[in-house]
C-alpha positions as CSV (number, residue, x, y, z in Angstrom):
1,W,69.5,18.7,13.8
2,V,72.5,17.9,11.5
3,P,72.6,19.0,7.9
4,A,71.1,16.4,5.7
5,L,74.2,15.7,3.7
6,T,76.2,15.2,6.9
7,L,73.6,12.9,8.4
8,S,73.3,10.9,5.3
9,F,77.1,10.4,5.1
10,F,77.4,9.3,8.7
11,Q,74.5,6.9,8.3
12,H,76.1,5.1,5.4
13,A,79.8,5.5,6.0
14,L,79.7,4.7,9.7
15,N,77.3,1.8,9.5
16,G,74.5,3.6,11.2
17,G,76.2,6.9,11.8
18,I,74.8,9.7,13.8
19,R,71.5,8.8,15.5
20,R,68.8,11.4,15.7
21,Y,68.8,13.2,19.0
22,H,68.0,10.8,21.9
23,V,66.7,8.1,19.6
24,A,66.1,5.7,22.6
25,S,63.0,7.7,23.3
26,V,61.4,6.6,20.0
27,L,62.0,2.9,20.4
28,C,60.4,2.0,23.7
29,Q,56.7,1.5,23.2
30,R,55.6,-1.0,25.8
31,A,56.5,0.9,28.9
32,K,57.2,4.6,29.0
33,V,59.5,4.8,32.0
34,A,62.0,7.7,32.1
35,M,65.7,7.0,32.5
36,S,65.8,9.8,35.1
37,H,63.6,12.4,36.8
38,F,65.8,15.0,35.1
39,E,65.0,13.6,31.6
40,P,61.3,12.9,31.7
41,N,61.1,12.3,27.9
42,E,64.0,9.9,27.6
43,Y,62.8,6.4,28.1
44,I,64.4,3.1,29.2
45,N,64.5,0.8,26.2
46,Y,64.4,-2.8,27.6
47,E,62.6,-4.0,24.4
48,K,65.7,-3.1,22.3
49,L,67.9,-4.9,24.9
50,E,65.6,-7.9,24.8
51,K,65.6,-8.0,21.0
52,N,69.4,-7.8,20.7
53,I,70.0,-10.4,23.4
54,N,67.8,-12.9,21.7
55,I,69.5,-12.3,18.3
56,V,72.9,-12.8,19.8
57,R,71.9,-15.8,21.9
58,K,70.5,-17.5,18.8
59,R,73.7,-16.8,16.9
60,L,76.1,-18.0,19.7
61,D,73.8,-20.9,20.7
62,R,74.9,-20.8,24.3
63,P,73.9,-19.4,27.7
64,L,75.1,-15.8,28.2
65,T,76.6,-14.1,31.2
66,L,75.0,-10.9,32.5
67,S,77.9,-8.9,31.2
68,E,77.4,-10.3,27.7
69,K,73.6,-9.7,27.9
70,I,74.0,-6.0,28.6
71,V,77.1,-5.4,26.3
72,Y,75.7,-7.4,23.4
73,G,72.3,-5.9,24.1
74,H,73.8,-2.5,23.1
75,L,75.4,-3.7,19.8
76,D,75.0,-1.4,16.9
77,D,74.5,-4.4,14.6
78,P,73.7,-7.6,16.6
79,V,73.1,-9.5,13.4
80,K,76.5,-9.0,11.7
81,Q,78.8,-8.0,14.6
82,E,81.7,-10.5,15.0
83,I,81.8,-11.6,18.6
84,E,84.8,-13.3,20.2
85,R,85.7,-12.5,23.8
86,G,89.1,-10.8,24.1
87,K,89.6,-10.5,20.4
88,T,87.0,-8.7,18.3
89,Y,86.1,-5.0,18.6
90,L,82.4,-4.4,19.3
91,R,80.5,-1.4,17.9
92,L,78.2,-0.3,20.7
93,R,75.4,2.3,21.3
94,P,75.7,3.4,25.0
95,D,72.6,4.9,26.6
96,R,74.3,7.9,28.1
97,V,77.5,9.8,29.0
98,A,78.7,11.4,32.2
99,M,81.7,13.7,32.7
100,Q,83.4,15.0,35.7
101,D,84.6,18.6,35.5
102,A,88.3,18.0,35.3
103,T,87.8,15.7,32.2
104,A,84.7,17.4,30.9
105,Q,86.7,20.5,30.0
106,M,88.7,18.6,27.4
107,A,85.8,16.5,26.3
108,M,83.6,19.5,25.7
109,L,86.5,21.3,23.9
110,Q,86.8,18.3,21.6
111,F,83.0,18.2,21.1
112,I,83.1,21.9,20.2
113,S,85.9,21.1,17.7
114,S,83.7,18.4,16.0
115,G,81.4,21.1,14.8
116,L,78.2,19.3,15.9
117,P,75.4,21.4,17.3
118,K,74.0,19.1,20.0
119,V,74.7,15.8,21.9
120,A,73.0,12.7,20.5
121,V,72.5,10.9,23.8
122,P,71.6,12.1,27.4
123,S,74.8,13.6,28.9
124,T,75.7,15.3,32.1
125,I,78.6,17.3,33.6
126,H,79.5,17.0,37.3
127,C,81.5,19.6,39.2
128,D,83.4,17.5,41.8
129,H,87.2,17.5,41.1
130,L,88.2,21.2,41.5
131,I,87.2,21.7,45.2
132,E,90.2,21.7,47.5
133,A,89.9,20.4,51.0
134,Q,91.2,23.1,53.4
135,S,88.9,24.5,56.1
136,G,85.7,22.5,55.8
137,G,82.7,22.1,53.5
138,D,81.1,25.6,53.2
139,K,84.3,27.6,53.2
140,D,86.0,25.3,50.7
141,L,83.1,25.3,48.4
142,R,82.9,29.2,48.4
143,R,86.6,29.3,47.7
144,A,86.4,26.8,44.8
145,K,83.5,28.7,43.2
146,D,85.6,31.9,43.3
147,I,88.9,30.3,42.0
148,N,87.3,28.2,39.3
149,Q,84.6,30.6,38.2
150,E,86.0,30.7,34.6
151,V,85.9,26.9,34.3
152,Y,82.5,26.5,35.9
153,N,81.1,29.2,33.6
154,F,82.6,27.5,30.5
155,L,81.1,24.1,31.5
156,S,77.7,25.6,32.4
157,T,77.4,27.5,29.1
158,A,78.8,24.7,27.0
159,G,76.3,22.4,28.7
160,A,73.5,24.8,27.9
161,K,74.5,25.2,24.3
162,Y,75.0,21.5,23.5
163,G,72.2,20.0,25.5
164,V,74.2,18.6,28.5
165,G,72.8,18.6,32.1
166,F,75.0,20.5,34.5
167,W,75.5,19.5,38.2
168,K,76.9,22.6,40.0
169,P,79.8,22.5,42.4
170,G,78.6,21.2,45.7
171,S,76.3,18.6,44.1
172,G,78.5,15.8,45.0
173,I,80.8,13.2,43.4
174,I,79.9,12.1,39.9
175,H,79.6,8.4,40.7
176,Q,77.3,8.9,43.7
177,I,75.1,11.3,41.7
178,I,74.9,8.6,38.9
179,L,73.9,5.9,41.4
180,E,71.2,8.1,42.9
181,N,69.8,9.4,39.6
182,Y,71.0,7.8,36.4
183,S,72.2,4.2,36.8
184,Y,69.7,1.4,36.5
185,P,69.7,-2.3,35.7
186,G,70.8,-3.0,32.2
187,V,72.0,0.5,31.3
188,M,75.2,1.1,29.4
189,L,76.8,4.3,30.5
190,I,80.3,5.6,29.7
191,G,81.9,8.2,32.0
192,T,85.1,10.2,31.7
193,D,86.4,8.9,35.0
194,S,88.0,5.5,35.8
195,H,85.6,4.8,38.7
196,T,82.5,5.0,36.5
197,P,82.0,1.2,37.2
198,N,80.5,2.3,40.5
199,G,77.1,2.1,38.6
200,G,77.5,-1.6,38.4
201,G,76.1,-1.7,41.9
202,L,72.7,-1.0,40.3
203,G,73.2,-3.7,37.6
204,G,74.5,-1.4,34.8
205,I,77.5,-1.8,32.6
206,C,79.2,1.5,33.4
207,I,82.7,2.0,31.8
208,G,85.4,4.6,32.3
209,V,86.8,6.2,29.2
210,G,88.7,9.2,27.9
211,G,87.0,12.3,26.7
212,A,87.5,11.4,23.0
213,D,85.5,8.2,23.5
214,A,82.8,10.3,25.2
215,V,82.8,12.6,22.1
216,D,82.1,9.6,19.9
217,V,79.0,8.7,21.9
218,M,77.8,12.3,22.2
219,A,78.3,12.6,18.4
220,G,76.1,9.6,17.8
221,I,78.9,7.5,16.4
222,P,79.1,3.8,17.4
223,W,81.6,3.4,20.2
224,E,84.3,0.7,19.9
225,L,85.3,-1.6,22.7
226,K,87.4,-4.8,22.5
227,C,84.9,-7.6,23.4
228,P,85.7,-8.2,27.1
229,K,86.4,-11.5,28.7
230,V,84.3,-12.2,31.8
231,I,85.7,-13.1,35.2
232,G,83.2,-14.5,37.5
233,V,83.4,-13.9,41.2
234,K,81.1,-16.4,43.0
235,L,80.1,-15.1,46.5
236,T,78.8,-17.6,49.1
237,G,78.0,-17.1,52.8
238,K,77.1,-13.8,54.3
239,L,79.0,-10.7,55.6
240,S,79.0,-10.2,59.3
241,G,80.8,-8.4,62.1
242,W,83.5,-6.0,61.0
243,S,83.6,-7.4,57.5
244,S,82.2,-5.1,54.8
245,P,81.6,-4.9,51.1
246,K,85.0,-3.0,50.8
247,D,86.7,-6.2,52.1
248,V,85.3,-8.1,49.1
249,I,87.1,-5.9,46.6
250,L,90.2,-5.6,48.7
251,K,90.4,-9.4,48.7
252,V,89.8,-9.6,45.0
253,A,92.5,-6.9,44.4
254,G,94.9,-9.0,46.4
255,I,94.1,-12.0,44.2
256,L,94.1,-10.4,40.7
257,T,96.6,-7.6,41.3
258,V,96.4,-4.2,39.6
259,K,96.4,-5.7,36.1
260,G,94.6,-9.0,36.6
261,G,91.3,-7.7,35.4
262,T,92.6,-6.0,32.2
263,G,90.4,-6.7,29.2
264,A,87.7,-8.3,31.4
265,I,84.4,-7.5,33.1
266,I,84.2,-8.7,36.7
267,E,80.8,-10.3,37.2
268,Y,79.7,-11.1,40.7
269,H,77.2,-13.9,41.2
270,G,76.1,-16.6,43.7
271,P,74.0,-16.7,46.8
272,G,76.2,-14.3,48.8
273,V,75.2,-11.4,46.5
274,D,71.9,-11.0,48.2
275,S,73.6,-10.3,51.6
276,I,75.2,-7.1,50.2
277,S,73.4,-3.7,50.0
278,C,73.0,-1.9,46.7
279,T,75.5,0.7,47.8
280,G,77.8,-2.0,49.0
281,M,77.7,-3.5,45.6
282,A,78.6,-0.1,44.1
283,T,81.6,0.1,46.4
284,I,82.8,-3.3,45.1
285,C,82.3,-2.3,41.5
286,N,83.9,1.2,42.0
287,M,87.2,-0.2,43.1
288,G,87.3,-2.8,40.3
289,A,89.1,0.0,38.5
290,E,92.1,-0.8,40.7
291,I,92.5,-4.3,39.1
292,G,92.3,-2.9,35.5
293,A,88.9,-4.3,34.8
294,T,86.8,-2.9,32.0
295,T,84.0,-2.7,34.5
296,S,82.2,-4.7,37.2
297,V,78.6,-5.7,37.6
298,F,76.1,-7.3,39.9
299,P,72.8,-9.1,38.8
300,Y,69.5,-7.3,39.5
301,N,68.1,-8.3,42.8
302,A,65.8,-7.2,45.7
303,R,68.5,-5.0,47.2
304,M,68.7,-2.9,44.0
305,K,64.9,-2.8,43.9
306,K,64.9,-1.4,47.5
307,Y,67.4,1.2,46.6
308,L,65.6,2.3,43.5
309,G,62.4,2.7,45.5
310,K,64.1,4.7,48.2
311,T,65.7,7.0,45.6
312,G,62.3,7.7,44.0
313,R,62.6,5.3,41.1
314,A,60.1,2.5,41.9
315,D,58.8,2.7,38.3
316,I,62.2,1.6,37.1
317,A,62.2,-1.3,39.6
318,A,58.8,-2.4,38.4
319,L,60.0,-2.3,34.8
320,A,63.2,-4.2,35.7
321,D,61.1,-6.9,37.4
322,E,59.2,-7.4,34.1
323,F,62.5,-7.8,32.2
324,H,64.2,-9.7,35.0
325,Q,65.5,-12.6,32.9
326,Y,67.6,-10.1,30.8
327,L,69.2,-8.6,33.9
328,V,70.7,-11.7,35.4
329,P,73.1,-14.3,34.0
330,D,71.7,-17.4,32.2
331,A,72.0,-20.7,34.1
332,G,75.1,-22.6,32.8
333,C,76.9,-19.6,31.5
334,Q,80.6,-19.9,31.2
335,Y,83.2,-17.5,32.7
336,D,86.8,-17.1,31.5
337,Q,88.0,-17.4,35.1
338,V,86.2,-18.0,38.3
339,I,87.1,-16.8,41.8
340,E,85.1,-18.0,44.8
341,I,84.9,-16.0,48.1
342,N,83.1,-17.2,51.2
343,L,81.8,-14.0,52.8
344,S,81.3,-15.8,56.1
345,E,85.0,-16.4,56.3
346,L,86.1,-13.0,55.0
347,K,88.1,-10.9,57.4
348,P,88.5,-7.1,57.5
349,H,91.2,-6.1,55.1
350,I,93.5,-3.1,54.7
351,N,95.5,-2.6,51.5
352,G,98.7,-0.7,50.9
353,P,100.9,1.3,51.0
354,F,101.6,2.8,47.6
355,T,99.5,0.3,45.7
356,P,95.8,-0.9,46.1
357,D,96.5,-4.6,45.6
358,L,98.9,-5.1,48.5
359,A,96.3,-6.8,50.8
360,H,96.6,-7.5,54.5
361,P,94.1,-8.6,57.1
362,V,93.6,-5.8,59.6
363,S,94.8,-8.2,62.3
364,D,98.2,-8.5,60.6
365,V,98.9,-5.0,59.2
366,G,100.5,-3.6,62.4
367,A,103.1,-6.4,62.6
368,V,103.8,-6.1,58.9
369,A,104.2,-2.4,59.2
370,E,106.8,-2.7,62.0
371,K,108.7,-5.4,60.0
372,E,108.7,-3.2,56.8
373,G,109.5,0.0,58.6
374,W,106.2,1.7,57.8
375,P,105.0,4.3,60.3
376,V,102.4,2.7,62.6
377,D,101.1,6.0,64.1
378,I,98.2,7.2,61.9
379,R,98.3,10.9,61.3
380,V,95.0,11.2,59.5
381,G,92.0,9.0,58.9
382,L,89.7,10.0,56.0
383,I,86.3,8.5,55.2
384,G,83.9,9.1,52.4
385,S,84.8,9.5,48.6
386,C,83.0,8.0,45.6
387,T,83.8,4.5,46.9
388,N,82.5,4.7,50.5
389,S,80.1,7.6,51.2
390,S,76.7,5.9,51.3
391,Y,74.2,6.3,54.0
392,E,75.1,2.8,55.3
393,D,78.8,3.7,55.3
394,M,78.2,6.9,57.3
395,G,75.9,5.0,59.7
396,R,78.5,2.2,60.4
397,S,81.2,4.8,61.0
398,A,78.9,6.8,63.3
399,A,78.1,3.5,65.2
400,V,81.8,3.1,65.9
401,A,82.3,6.8,66.8
402,K,79.3,6.7,69.2
403,Q,80.8,3.8,71.2
404,A,84.1,5.8,71.6
405,L,82.1,8.9,72.7
406,A,80.2,6.9,75.3
407,H,83.6,6.1,76.9
408,G,84.9,9.6,76.7
409,L,87.2,9.1,73.7
410,K,87.8,11.1,70.6
411,C,90.0,10.3,67.6
412,K,93.7,10.4,68.3
413,S,94.3,10.9,64.6
414,K,93.0,13.8,62.6
415,F,89.7,12.7,61.0
416,T,87.8,13.9,57.9
417,I,84.5,13.0,56.4
418,T,83.6,13.5,52.7
419,P,79.9,13.1,51.9
420,G,79.4,11.6,48.4
421,S,76.5,13.9,47.4
422,E,74.4,16.8,48.6
423,Q,71.6,14.2,49.3
424,I,73.9,12.1,51.5
425,R,75.1,15.3,53.3
426,A,71.7,16.6,54.0
427,T,70.4,13.2,55.2
428,I,73.2,12.4,57.6
429,E,72.8,15.9,59.0
430,R,69.1,15.3,59.5
431,D,69.6,11.9,61.1
432,G,72.4,12.9,63.4
433,Y,75.3,10.9,61.9
434,A,77.2,14.1,60.9
435,Q,77.1,15.5,64.5
436,I,78.3,12.2,66.0
437,L,81.3,12.2,63.5
438,R,82.0,15.8,64.4
439,D,81.8,15.1,68.1
440,V,84.4,12.3,67.8
441,G,86.8,14.9,66.2
442,G,85.8,14.8,62.5
443,L,85.8,17.6,60.0
444,I,83.0,17.5,57.4
445,L,84.5,18.4,54.0
446,A,82.7,19.5,50.8
447,N,80.6,17.1,48.7
448,A,83.5,16.5,46.3
449,C,86.5,14.3,45.6
450,G,88.9,16.3,47.8
451,P,91.9,14.4,49.3
452,C,91.0,11.2,47.3
453,I,92.4,12.8,44.2
454,G,95.0,15.1,45.7
455,Q,92.8,18.1,46.3
456,W,94.0,18.5,49.8
457,D,95.8,21.5,51.3
458,R,97.5,19.5,53.9
459,K,99.2,21.4,56.7
460,D,100.0,18.8,59.4
461,I,103.2,17.6,57.8
462,K,106.0,18.9,55.6
463,K,106.7,17.4,52.2
464,G,109.2,14.5,52.5
465,E,108.1,13.7,56.0
466,K,107.4,10.0,56.5
467,N,103.9,9.3,57.8
468,T,100.8,7.1,57.5
469,I,97.3,7.9,56.6
470,V,94.3,5.5,56.4
471,T,91.4,6.1,54.0
472,S,88.2,4.6,52.7
473,Y,89.2,5.7,49.2
474,N,90.1,3.5,46.3
475,R,93.6,4.5,45.1
476,N,96.8,5.0,47.1
477,F,99.6,5.5,44.6
478,T,102.7,7.4,45.7
479,G,101.8,11.1,46.3
480,R,98.2,10.5,45.3
481,N,96.5,12.1,48.2
482,D,98.8,14.9,49.4
483,A,101.7,15.0,46.8
484,N,104.1,13.8,49.5
485,P,106.0,10.7,48.2
486,E,106.6,9.7,51.9
487,T,103.0,9.4,52.8
488,H,102.1,5.7,53.3
489,A,98.4,5.5,52.4
490,F,96.3,2.5,53.3
491,V,92.8,1.7,52.0
492,T,90.1,0.0,54.0
493,S,86.4,0.4,55.0
494,P,85.0,3.5,56.6
495,E,84.3,1.7,59.9
496,I,87.8,0.4,60.1
497,V,89.2,3.8,59.3
498,T,87.1,5.2,62.1
499,A,88.2,2.6,64.6
500,L,91.9,3.0,63.7
501,S,91.6,6.8,63.9
502,I,90.2,6.5,67.4
503,A,93.1,4.2,68.4
504,G,95.6,6.2,66.4
505,T,97.7,3.2,65.3
506,L,97.9,0.5,62.7
507,K,98.6,-2.0,65.5
508,F,95.0,-1.8,66.7
509,N,92.7,-4.7,65.7
510,P,89.1,-3.8,66.6
511,E,88.0,-7.4,66.5
512,T,90.2,-8.4,69.4
513,D,92.0,-5.4,71.0
514,F,90.8,-3.1,73.8
515,L,90.7,0.6,74.2
516,T,91.0,2.5,77.4
517,G,88.2,4.9,78.2
518,A,88.4,8.3,79.9
519,D,87.6,6.6,83.2
520,G,90.6,4.3,82.9
521,K,88.5,1.2,82.2
522,K,89.2,-1.0,79.2
523,F,86.5,-1.7,76.6
524,K,86.2,-3.4,73.2
525,L,84.4,-1.9,70.3
526,E,81.4,-3.9,69.1
527,A,81.0,-4.6,65.4
528,P,79.0,-1.7,63.9
529,D,75.5,-2.1,62.6
530,A,73.5,0.5,60.6
531,D,70.6,0.8,58.3
532,E,71.5,0.4,54.6
533,L,68.9,3.1,53.8
534,P,67.3,5.9,55.9
535,M,64.0,5.1,57.6
536,L,62.6,8.4,56.2
537,D,63.0,9.4,52.6
538,F,66.4,10.9,51.6
539,D,66.6,14.6,52.2
540,P,67.6,16.0,48.7
541,G,69.3,19.1,50.3
542,Q,69.9,22.1,48.0
543,D,68.9,22.1,44.4
544,T,72.1,22.0,42.4
545,Y,71.1,20.9,38.9
546,Q,70.9,23.0,35.8
547,Y,68.6,21.7,33.1
548,P,69.8,22.3,29.5
549,P,67.4,24.5,27.6
550,K,65.3,23.0,24.8
551,D,67.1,25.2,22.3
552,G,70.7,26.2,23.2
553,S,71.6,27.5,19.8
554,G,71.7,31.1,21.0
555,Q,74.0,30.3,23.9
556,H,77.4,31.8,23.8
557,V,80.4,29.8,25.0
558,D,83.3,32.1,25.8
559,V,87.0,30.9,25.7
560,S,89.4,33.9,26.0
561,P,92.5,33.6,23.9
562,T,94.5,34.9,26.9
563,S,93.0,32.5,29.4
564,Q,95.4,30.4,31.5
565,R,92.7,27.8,32.3
566,L,91.0,27.2,28.9
567,Q,92.4,26.8,25.4
568,L,90.5,25.9,22.2
569,L,92.1,22.9,20.5
570,E,94.1,23.0,17.3
571,P,94.1,19.8,15.1
572,F,97.1,17.5,15.5
573,D,99.1,17.0,12.3
574,K,98.3,14.1,10.0
575,W,100.7,11.2,9.5
576,D,103.0,12.0,6.6
577,G,102.9,8.5,5.1
578,K,106.5,7.7,6.1
579,D,108.1,5.5,8.7
580,L,109.0,7.1,12.0
581,E,112.8,7.2,11.7
582,D,115.6,8.1,14.2
583,M,113.3,9.0,17.1
584,L,115.0,10.1,20.3
585,I,114.0,8.5,23.6
586,L,112.5,11.1,25.9
587,I,112.6,8.8,28.9
588,K,112.9,5.1,29.6
589,V,110.6,4.6,32.6
590,K,111.6,2.3,35.4
591,G,108.8,0.4,37.2
592,K,105.2,1.6,37.9
593,C,104.0,4.4,35.8
594,T,100.4,5.4,36.4
595,T,98.5,8.3,34.9
596,D,99.4,10.1,38.1
597,H,103.0,9.8,37.1
598,I,102.3,10.8,33.5
599,S,100.0,13.7,34.2
600,A,99.8,14.6,37.9
601,A,96.6,15.8,39.5
602,G,96.5,18.0,42.6
603,P,97.5,21.5,41.8
604,W,97.6,20.6,38.1
605,L,93.9,20.1,37.9
606,K,93.3,23.8,37.3
607,F,94.9,23.4,33.9
608,R,92.8,20.5,32.6
609,G,91.2,22.8,30.0
610,H,94.5,24.3,28.8
611,L,96.5,21.7,26.9
612,D,99.7,23.7,26.6
613,N,99.8,24.7,30.3
614,I,99.1,21.3,31.7
615,S,101.7,19.7,29.4
616,N,104.2,21.2,31.8
617,N,103.5,18.2,34.1
618,L,104.3,15.6,31.4
619,L,105.9,12.5,33.1
620,I,107.3,14.5,36.0
621,G,106.5,11.7,38.3
622,A,108.0,8.9,36.3
623,I,111.4,7.4,37.3
624,N,114.1,7.7,34.7
625,I,116.0,4.4,34.5
626,E,119.2,6.2,33.6
627,N,119.6,8.0,36.9
628,G,116.9,6.7,39.1
629,K,115.4,10.2,39.4
630,A,112.0,11.7,38.7
631,N,111.7,14.7,36.3
632,S,115.3,14.5,35.2
633,V,116.2,13.3,31.7
634,R,119.2,13.7,29.4
635,N,118.6,16.0,26.4
636,A,120.2,13.9,23.6
637,L,120.9,17.1,21.6
638,T,122.7,19.1,24.4
639,Q,123.7,16.2,26.7
640,E,122.3,18.3,29.6
641,F,119.9,16.8,32.2
642,G,116.7,18.7,32.8
643,P,112.9,18.4,33.4
644,V,111.0,16.0,31.2
645,P,108.5,18.6,29.8
646,D,111.3,21.1,29.0
647,T,113.2,18.4,27.1
648,A,110.2,17.4,25.1
649,R,109.5,21.0,24.2
650,Y,113.1,21.4,23.1
651,Y,112.8,18.4,20.8
652,K,109.6,19.7,19.4
653,K,111.2,23.1,18.7
654,M,114.0,21.4,16.9
655,G,111.6,19.3,14.8
656,V,112.7,16.0,16.4
657,K,110.2,13.1,17.0
658,W,110.5,11.2,20.2
659,A,109.4,8.0,22.0
660,V,108.8,6.8,25.5
661,I,109.8,3.3,26.8
662,G,107.6,2.0,29.6
663,D,107.3,-1.1,31.9
664,E,104.3,-3.2,32.9
665,N,100.7,-1.9,32.9
666,Y,101.8,1.5,31.7
667,G,99.1,4.1,32.3
668,E,97.1,2.3,35.1
669,G,94.8,4.4,37.2
670,S,92.8,7.4,36.1
671,S,91.0,7.8,32.8
672,R,92.6,11.2,32.3
673,E,93.3,11.5,28.6
674,H,95.7,14.4,29.3
675,A,98.2,11.6,29.8
676,A,97.8,10.9,26.1
677,L,97.2,14.5,24.9
678,E,100.3,15.9,26.5
679,P,102.9,13.6,24.8
680,R,101.1,14.1,21.5
681,H,101.1,17.9,21.9
682,L,104.8,18.0,22.8
683,G,105.9,16.0,19.7
684,G,105.7,12.4,21.0
685,R,104.9,9.7,18.4
686,V,105.4,6.3,20.0
687,I,104.9,4.7,23.5
688,I,106.6,1.3,23.7
689,T,105.9,-0.8,26.8
690,K,105.7,-4.3,28.2
691,S,101.9,-3.9,28.6
692,F,99.3,-1.1,28.8
693,A,96.3,-0.4,31.0
694,R,93.1,-0.5,28.8
695,I,91.9,3.1,29.1
696,H,95.3,4.7,28.5
697,E,96.0,2.5,25.5
698,T,92.7,3.6,23.9
699,N,93.4,7.3,24.8
700,L,96.8,7.1,23.1
701,K,95.2,5.7,19.9
702,K,92.5,8.4,20.0
703,Q,95.2,11.1,19.9
704,G,97.1,9.6,17.0
705,L,100.0,8.1,19.0
706,L,101.3,4.5,18.5
707,P,101.0,2.4,21.7
708,L,103.1,-0.7,21.0
709,T,104.2,-3.6,23.1
710,F,107.4,-5.7,23.0
711,A,106.7,-9.0,21.3
712,D,109.3,-10.3,23.7
713,P,109.1,-8.4,27.0
714,A,112.8,-9.0,27.6
715,D,113.5,-6.6,24.7
716,Y,112.8,-3.8,27.1
717,N,116.3,-4.4,28.3
718,K,117.8,-3.9,24.8
719,I,116.7,-0.3,24.5
720,H,118.9,2.4,26.3
721,P,118.0,6.0,26.8
722,V,120.8,7.1,24.5
723,D,119.6,5.0,21.5
724,K,117.6,6.1,18.5
725,L,114.5,4.2,17.3
726,S,112.9,3.7,13.9
727,I,109.5,2.2,13.5
728,V,109.3,0.7,10.0
729,G,106.5,-0.9,8.0
730,L,103.9,1.8,8.6
731,A,102.9,1.8,4.9
732,D,101.6,-1.7,5.5
733,F,100.2,-1.0,8.9
734,A,97.4,-3.6,9.4
735,P,95.4,-5.2,12.2
736,G,97.3,-8.1,13.8
737,K,100.5,-7.4,11.8
738,P,103.6,-6.7,14.0
739,L,105.8,-3.7,13.4
740,K,109.6,-3.7,13.2
741,C,111.7,-1.5,15.5
742,I,115.3,-0.8,14.5
743,I,117.4,0.2,17.5
744,K,120.4,2.3,16.7
745,H,123.1,2.4,19.4
746,P,125.5,5.3,19.8
747,N,128.5,3.0,18.7
748,G,126.8,2.5,15.3
749,S,125.5,-1.0,15.9
750,Q,121.9,-1.9,15.2
751,E,119.4,-4.5,16.2
752,T,115.8,-5.2,15.2
753,I,113.0,-6.2,17.5
754,M,109.3,-6.8,16.9
755,L,106.5,-4.8,18.4
756,N,102.9,-5.9,18.7
757,H,99.8,-3.7,18.7
758,T,96.0,-4.0,19.1
759,F,94.9,-1.5,16.4
760,N,91.9,-2.4,14.3
761,E,91.1,-0.8,10.9
762,S,89.3,2.2,12.2
763,Q,92.0,2.9,14.8
764,I,94.6,2.8,12.1
765,E,92.6,5.5,10.4
766,W,92.8,7.5,13.6
767,F,96.6,7.3,13.4
768,Q,96.7,8.2,9.7
769,A,94.4,11.2,10.2
770,G,96.3,12.4,13.2
771,S,93.6,11.7,15.8
772,A,90.2,10.2,16.1
773,L,88.7,13.7,16.2
774,N,90.5,14.6,12.9
775,R,89.0,11.4,11.4
776,M,85.5,12.3,12.6
777,K,85.8,15.7,11.0
778,E,87.1,14.2,7.8
779,L,84.0,12.0,7.6
780,Q,81.7,14.8,8.4
781,Q,83.2,17.1,5.7
782,K,82.8,14.3,3.2
């Protein structure tokens, strides 16, 4: 499908280069089991996994963790690949790619720019991010289809042209769709969303990436990942009562913090694993993104087999049984760190506000809130999302709601329910859960991300009004859900959200406290119990999938040059071979700076396919250390304070390069590569921080920026917003070799500090070419 000269070059120059279309289908001879119902001719290739694992085990001469088995089982060259946890870069061959609509726009625009005619691995697009919660499911979906018609048409036609499956708006949230249809034990899947690790609940290594990484895989180029460390979480005991799978990850987040998992895979093991449902394991893996982990994974077991059977994939379960030894850790394998949690002792947790690692037992949070001055009255309770919208989640919430209804009570707080998929929505409607949740006061929203990502047209408060919400979501950064910096968002399990919404206050502990029924009598809620899977088969609901045609070459993909939503990409400029001298500092960021701070979501989601328009949100949420304000920085050329994007555009117009100075774990949160594309588009060259979140650091490299870290973190204090910076030594830029930074102060004095980096040889080539995409096109042209 690629011109012979191009294919030949990729095969030799890229150590294997572009694979022929869906090469996995050729390799699996023993058992022809399809990866998915939607790709009947694409087969699971456990034989290749087995072969690679055996090669690597012999080389390393030691037992392997499950994470290592699946990761090393997907090595491009298991014989020669250098393997050292936390140090070497692995060249990998993932099985498939998944993209949500907000990130798929830029990913597909980059793929179009590559000039390649068709994706090399099974890939899908999922329309879940652009549906705003306003009136309820049906109305909100119709409104979204109207408002976003141009974007949906682009994604639909691009999918058809390049061989990508397309899940229409209303299908559900990408991670729930993947769990129901695409994840399986031993798969390696990359997704353009940070919560892609959700698929680890089915024993897969599912990793969140930026769109440029997805383009590599879709182009058939080996994908690079720093060899992850492996943190083992040993689970003993058994969950019971009000404790839930969500409490496992809330506890782990409290232990490891938002950056404690950086560079590592979290691997759950131990006898307690078998007490958790498959969808419960997915919940735990999903929120592993909040501790910076590369991904999370559980070993294949009977709970996964049961879920596969109920979702129509018993043939995959039978094949996984046959290759069971490759889908569990070896006895005696060694972890880089081990955490042990006794599930029998685990209490219900609630984390927040403003950060997902501030853990509290539910029994304590009311007193803590009063002490800290957080509002204790709950304005809204929200359940669902990609983290907690399974049949079991909805059933446990309905079990709590049913008890309240029996005593004549409804929710004191507003209450919303977000089904994770059309299949979940249809099934909870059929089985009565949805009606129970409506009866207690709930509003069923569309099968989409909604308020979890800021797609919430909230009317019950004014911006700036201090208030509390409680959700079963995964992320609760400032302004994340409703763009109000004074909303105190707490994260907990769906059943706890339901109980607290009925009580209306953080001071209610459902394990010990009583409610007063409509008859004036006191009663205590019993711990909820619900089936992990429906007794009948799942109801698939409406058909919302668009198959790609066998030949999409005649398909036209339209991007209007006057569009405000979509914009074809222009290549970034190449490095000129010189040091970066006398750069101005756009902003020195104080404290936490997530991708939400760098490239806000909410109303900005509509511009995710238009780089110039969305660049108007660059760093508008970051706090400027000079004045303690957001979106207010000094223009070093005019000495006037103004918005960050306007200042960046002015510097670009004047031909002045600029840098950003950041704090710890810069870029944590979402996988959105717009947080890297925007500074590059507006003339940025260097981001210097104390430390980076993994996905964001890679995204910066992919777009030709220099993400650098202080060799001495205290040097953060040496740089002032009015200084000029020069990065010297770029002519000798090499892996592991620090770079010098000369700080020029306004009084004429200078000082030199050292900056570290994690670039390998190919990543240095990305920088020199201007971006990873530029480098890909250079190789293709050769």
